[in-house]
N, CA, C and O atoms as CSV, one atom per row, in Angstrom:
chain,resi,resn,atom,element,x,y,z
A,1,MET,N,N,31.507,-6.063,-38.292
A,1,MET,CA,C,32.528,-6.584,-37.418
A,1,MET,C,C,33.897,-6.389,-38.055
A,1,MET,O,O,34.050,-6.384,-39.277
A,2,THR,N,N,34.860,-6.233,-37.205
A,2,THR,CA,C,36.228,-6.083,-37.677
A,2,THR,C,C,36.948,-7.419,-37.616
A,2,THR,O,O,36.435,-8.388,-37.056
A,3,SER,N,N,38.134,-7.463,-38.193
A,3,SER,CA,C,38.904,-8.703,-38.129
A,3,SER,C,C,39.275,-9.030,-36.687
A,3,SER,O,O,39.409,-10.199,-36.325
A,4,ARG,N,N,39.440,-7.982,-35.857
A,4,ARG,CA,C,39.726,-8.207,-34.436
A,4,ARG,C,C,38.544,-8.904,-33.765
A,4,ARG,O,O,38.734,-9.806,-32.949
A,5,ASP,N,N,37.320,-8.484,-34.109
A,5,ASP,CA,C,36.129,-9.145,-33.575
A,5,ASP,C,C,36.064,-10.593,-34.035
A,5,ASP,O,O,35.736,-11.485,-33.252
A,6,ASP,N,N,36.378,-10.826,-35.308
A,6,ASP,CA,C,36.360,-12.188,-35.844
A,6,ASP,C,C,37.380,-13.070,-35.129
A,6,ASP,O,O,37.094,-14.222,-34.805
A,7,GLU,N,N,38.573,-12.521,-34.885
A,7,GLU,CA,C,39.608,-13.276,-34.178
A,7,GLU,C,C,39.164,-13.597,-32.753
A,7,GLU,O,O,39.368,-14.710,-32.268
A,8,PHE,N,N,38.555,-12.612,-32.084
A,8,PHE,CA,C,38.072,-12.831,-30.727
A,8,PHE,C,C,36.986,-13.899,-30.715
A,8,PHE,O,O,36.998,-14.789,-29.864
A,9,ASN,N,N,36.051,-13.816,-31.649
A,9,ASN,CA,C,34.973,-14.809,-31.700
A,9,ASN,C,C,35.514,-16.204,-31.963
A,9,ASN,O,O,35.021,-17.173,-31.386
A,10,ALA,N,N,36.510,-16.324,-32.817
A,10,ALA,CA,C,37.117,-17.631,-33.079
A,10,ALA,C,C,37.769,-18.180,-31.816
A,10,ALA,O,O,37.625,-19.362,-31.503
A,11,LEU,N,N,38.486,-17.326,-31.092
A,11,LEU,CA,C,39.119,-17.741,-29.845
A,11,LEU,C,C,38.072,-18.127,-28.810
A,11,LEU,O,O,38.221,-19.134,-28.117
A,12,LEU,N,N,37.022,-17.334,-28.704
A,12,LEU,CA,C,35.944,-17.608,-27.759
A,12,LEU,C,C,35.270,-18.938,-28.073
A,12,LEU,O,O,35.011,-19.731,-27.167
A,13,ASN,N,N,34.986,-19.186,-29.334
A,13,ASN,CA,C,34.322,-20.429,-29.727
A,13,ASN,C,C,35.193,-21.648,-29.490
A,13,ASN,O,O,34.676,-22.742,-29.262
A,14,ALA,N,N,36.508,-21.476,-29.541
A,14,ALA,CA,C,37.425,-22.587,-29.304
A,14,ALA,C,C,37.598,-22.881,-27.817
A,14,ALA,O,O,38.111,-23.937,-27.447
A,15,SER,N,N,37.173,-21.951,-26.965
A,15,SER,CA,C,37.329,-22.131,-25.523
A,15,SER,C,C,36.083,-22.786,-24.929
A,15,SER,O,O,35.133,-23.111,-25.640
A,16,SER,N,N,36.111,-22.970,-23.612
A,16,SER,CA,C,34.943,-23.534,-22.929
A,16,SER,C,C,33.763,-22.569,-22.973
A,16,SER,O,O,32.624,-22.982,-22.753
A,17,LEU,N,N,34.013,-21.302,-23.253
A,17,LEU,CA,C,32.923,-20.334,-23.367
A,17,LEU,C,C,32.232,-20.416,-24.723
A,17,LEU,O,O,31.268,-19.693,-24.973
A,18,GLY,N,N,32.714,-21.282,-25.588
A,18,GLY,CA,C,32.110,-21.463,-26.897
A,18,GLY,C,C,31.070,-22.565,-26.932
A,18,GLY,O,O,30.566,-22.904,-28.003
A,19,THR,N,N,30.741,-23.132,-25.778
A,19,THR,CA,C,29.727,-24.185,-25.744
A,19,THR,C,C,28.357,-23.605,-26.096
A,19,THR,O,O,28.150,-22.393,-26.046
A,20,ASP,N,N,27.437,-24.485,-26.447
A,20,ASP,CA,C,26.086,-24.032,-26.801
A,20,ASP,C,C,25.431,-23.251,-25.660
A,20,ASP,O,O,24.812,-22.212,-25.894
A,21,ALA,N,N,25.564,-23.744,-24.435
A,21,ALA,CA,C,24.943,-23.067,-23.290
A,21,ALA,C,C,25.544,-21.673,-23.071
A,21,ALA,O,O,24.819,-20.710,-22.819
A,22,ALA,N,N,26.867,-21.574,-23.168
A,22,ALA,CA,C,27.520,-20.278,-22.988
A,22,ALA,C,C,27.141,-19.335,-24.119
A,22,ALA,O,O,26.934,-18.144,-23.889
A,23,ARG,N,N,27.050,-19.848,-25.319
A,23,ARG,CA,C,26.658,-19.029,-26.468
A,23,ARG,C,C,25.242,-18.488,-26.293
A,23,ARG,O,O,24.986,-17.316,-26.568
A,24,ARG,N,N,24.323,-19.337,-25.838
A,24,ARG,CA,C,22.943,-18.884,-25.604
A,24,ARG,C,C,22.893,-17.810,-24.527
A,24,ARG,O,O,22.130,-16.851,-24.641
A,25,LEU,N,N,23.699,-17.962,-23.484
A,25,LEU,CA,C,23.751,-16.960,-22.421
A,25,LEU,C,C,24.248,-15.627,-22.970
A,25,LEU,O,O,23.675,-14.582,-22.664
A,26,ARG,N,N,25.303,-15.653,-23.776
A,26,ARG,CA,C,25.815,-14.414,-24.382
A,26,ARG,C,C,24.774,-13.768,-25.275
A,26,ARG,O,O,24.646,-12.544,-25.287
A,27,GLU,N,N,24.027,-14.571,-26.024
A,27,GLU,CA,C,23.020,-14.038,-26.947
A,27,GLU,C,C,21.882,-13.341,-26.215
A,27,GLU,O,O,21.312,-12.380,-26.734
A,28,ARG,N,N,21.544,-13.807,-25.025
A,28,ARG,CA,C,20.414,-13.193,-24.321
A,28,ARG,C,C,20.843,-12.140,-23.297
A,28,ARG,O,O,19.993,-11.553,-22.628
A,29,THR,N,N,22.146,-11.894,-23.167
A,29,THR,CA,C,22.631,-10.862,-22.259
A,29,THR,C,C,22.654,-9.533,-23.002
A,29,THR,O,O,23.317,-9.413,-24.033
A,30,PRO,N,N,21.931,-8.525,-22.487
A,30,PRO,CA,C,21.915,-7.217,-23.147
A,30,PRO,C,C,23.323,-6.603,-23.219
A,30,PRO,O,O,24.132,-6.785,-22.309
A,31,GLN,N,N,23.601,-5.885,-24.293
A,31,GLN,CA,C,24.897,-5.239,-24.456
A,31,GLN,C,C,25.196,-4.298,-23.297
A,31,GLN,O,O,26.348,-4.185,-22.876
A,32,SER,N,N,24.174,-3.619,-22.775
A,32,SER,CA,C,24.384,-2.696,-21.658
A,32,SER,C,C,24.873,-3.442,-20.416
A,32,SER,O,O,25.699,-2.920,-19.667
A,33,THR,N,N,24.374,-4.646,-20.196
A,33,THR,CA,C,24.813,-5.450,-19.058
A,33,THR,C,C,26.257,-5.905,-19.262
A,33,THR,O,O,27.062,-5.858,-18.332
A,34,ALA,N,N,26.580,-6.341,-20.465
A,34,ALA,CA,C,27.953,-6.767,-20.758
A,34,ALA,C,C,28.922,-5.600,-20.577
A,34,ALA,O,O,30.012,-5.776,-20.033
A,35,LYS,N,N,28.529,-4.413,-21.032
A,35,LYS,CA,C,29.388,-3.233,-20.890
A,35,LYS,C,C,29.584,-2.892,-19.409
A,35,LYS,O,O,30.697,-2.569,-18.992
A,36,ALA,N,N,28.515,-2.962,-18.616
A,36,ALA,CA,C,28.619,-2.668,-17.179
A,36,ALA,C,C,29.562,-3.664,-16.498
A,36,ALA,O,O,30.356,-3.280,-15.640
A,37,ILE,N,N,29.477,-4.930,-16.877
A,37,ILE,CA,C,30.353,-5.951,-16.290
A,37,ILE,C,C,31.803,-5.684,-16.668
A,37,ILE,O,O,32.693,-5.809,-15.826
A,38,ARG,N,N,32.053,-5.317,-17.927
A,38,ARG,CA,C,33.422,-4.995,-18.341
A,38,ARG,C,C,33.962,-3.795,-17.565
A,38,ARG,O,O,35.126,-3.787,-17.161
A,39,THR,N,N,33.120,-2.784,-17.355
A,39,THR,CA,C,33.536,-1.595,-16.600
A,39,THR,C,C,33.871,-1.955,-15.162
A,39,THR,O,O,34.901,-1.527,-14.639
A,40,ILE,N,N,33.019,-2.733,-14.521
A,40,ILE,CA,C,33.257,-3.155,-13.132
A,40,ILE,C,C,34.540,-3.978,-13.046
A,40,ILE,O,O,35.341,-3.787,-12.132
A,41,THR,N,N,34.734,-4.882,-13.987
A,41,THR,CA,C,35.939,-5.716,-13.997
A,41,THR,C,C,37.189,-4.860,-14.155
A,41,THR,O,O,38.187,-5.078,-13.468
A,42,HIS,N,N,37.134,-3.889,-15.060
A,42,HIS,CA,C,38.261,-2.987,-15.288
A,42,HIS,C,C,38.573,-2.172,-14.032
A,42,HIS,O,O,39.735,-2.056,-13.641
A,43,LEU,N,N,37.552,-1.614,-13.404
A,43,LEU,CA,C,37.750,-0.821,-12.194
A,43,LEU,C,C,38.310,-1.680,-11.062
A,43,LEU,O,O,39.215,-1.256,-10.342
A,44,ARG,N,N,37.772,-2.884,-10.910
A,44,ARG,CA,C,38.254,-3.781,-9.860
A,44,ARG,C,C,39.718,-4.141,-10.093
A,44,ARG,O,O,40.515,-4.152,-9.155
A,45,TYR,N,N,40.065,-4.432,-11.326
A,45,TYR,CA,C,41.456,-4.752,-11.655
A,45,TYR,C,C,42.378,-3.603,-11.265
A,45,TYR,O,O,43.438,-3.821,-10.679
A,46,ASN,N,N,41.973,-2.386,-11.593
A,46,ASN,CA,C,42.794,-1.225,-11.257
A,46,ASN,C,C,42.939,-1.050,-9.744
A,46,ASN,O,O,44.008,-0.669,-9.266
A,47,LEU,N,N,41.886,-1.323,-8.996
A,47,LEU,CA,C,41.968,-1.223,-7.536
A,47,LEU,C,C,42.890,-2.290,-6.964
A,47,LEU,O,O,43.729,-1.997,-6.113
A,48,VAL,N,N,42.738,-3.514,-7.425
A,48,VAL,CA,C,43.528,-4.630,-6.906
A,48,VAL,C,C,45.007,-4.481,-7.274
A,48,VAL,O,O,45.889,-4.753,-6.459
A,49,CYS,N,N,45.259,-4.057,-8.483
A,49,CYS,CA,C,46.645,-3.948,-8.954
A,49,CYS,C,C,47.282,-2.610,-8.592
A,49,CYS,O,O,48.486,-2.429,-8.774
A,50,GLY,N,N,46.489,-1.677,-8.084
A,50,GLY,CA,C,47.022,-0.409,-7.648
A,50,GLY,C,C,47.339,0.572,-8.749
A,50,GLY,O,O,48.083,1.527,-8.525
A,51,HIS,N,N,46.797,0.363,-9.927
A,51,HIS,CA,C,47.076,1.274,-11.030
A,51,HIS,C,C,46.416,2.629,-10.804
A,51,HIS,O,O,47.018,3.669,-11.071
A,52,GLY,N,N,45.196,2.618,-10.318
A,52,GLY,CA,C,44.501,3.867,-10.014
A,52,GLY,C,C,43.958,4.603,-11.214
A,52,GLY,O,O,43.246,5.595,-11.055
A,53,ARG,N,N,44.276,4.142,-12.421
A,53,ARG,CA,C,43.766,4.805,-13.615
A,53,ARG,C,C,42.461,4.152,-14.019
A,53,ARG,O,O,42.320,2.931,-13.952
A,54,THR,N,N,41.504,4.971,-14.440
A,54,THR,CA,C,40.222,4.423,-14.890
A,54,THR,C,C,39.895,4.908,-16.290
A,54,THR,O,O,38.741,4.808,-16.705
A,55,THR,N,N,40.844,5.420,-17.025
A,55,THR,CA,C,40.584,5.880,-18.383
A,55,THR,C,C,40.602,4.696,-19.331
A,55,THR,O,O,41.171,3.647,-19.028
A,56,GLY,N,N,39.977,4.875,-20.472
A,56,GLY,CA,C,39.983,3.840,-21.496
A,56,GLY,C,C,38.997,2.724,-21.272
A,56,GLY,O,O,39.174,1.622,-21.793
A,57,ILE,N,N,37.963,2.991,-20.507
A,57,ILE,CA,C,36.963,1.960,-20.240
A,57,ILE,C,C,36.126,1.712,-21.468
A,57,ILE,O,O,35.225,0.874,-21.442
C-alpha cells in the first residue's frame, strides 16, 4: 500500500463507512465488482456533467 492508500483508509475509517458493518461489506466485495462500480460511477458522472471524456478510468 502507498501512503495515499493509508490516507484514504484513515479517512474512510473516520467516516460512517468505517463502521464494522461497512467494513465487513467492503471485505467481502470482490475487487472486480468494486472496479466495475467505480467505472459506472465515473461514466455516469461524465454523462451528467457533460464532460464526455471517459479516459483515466
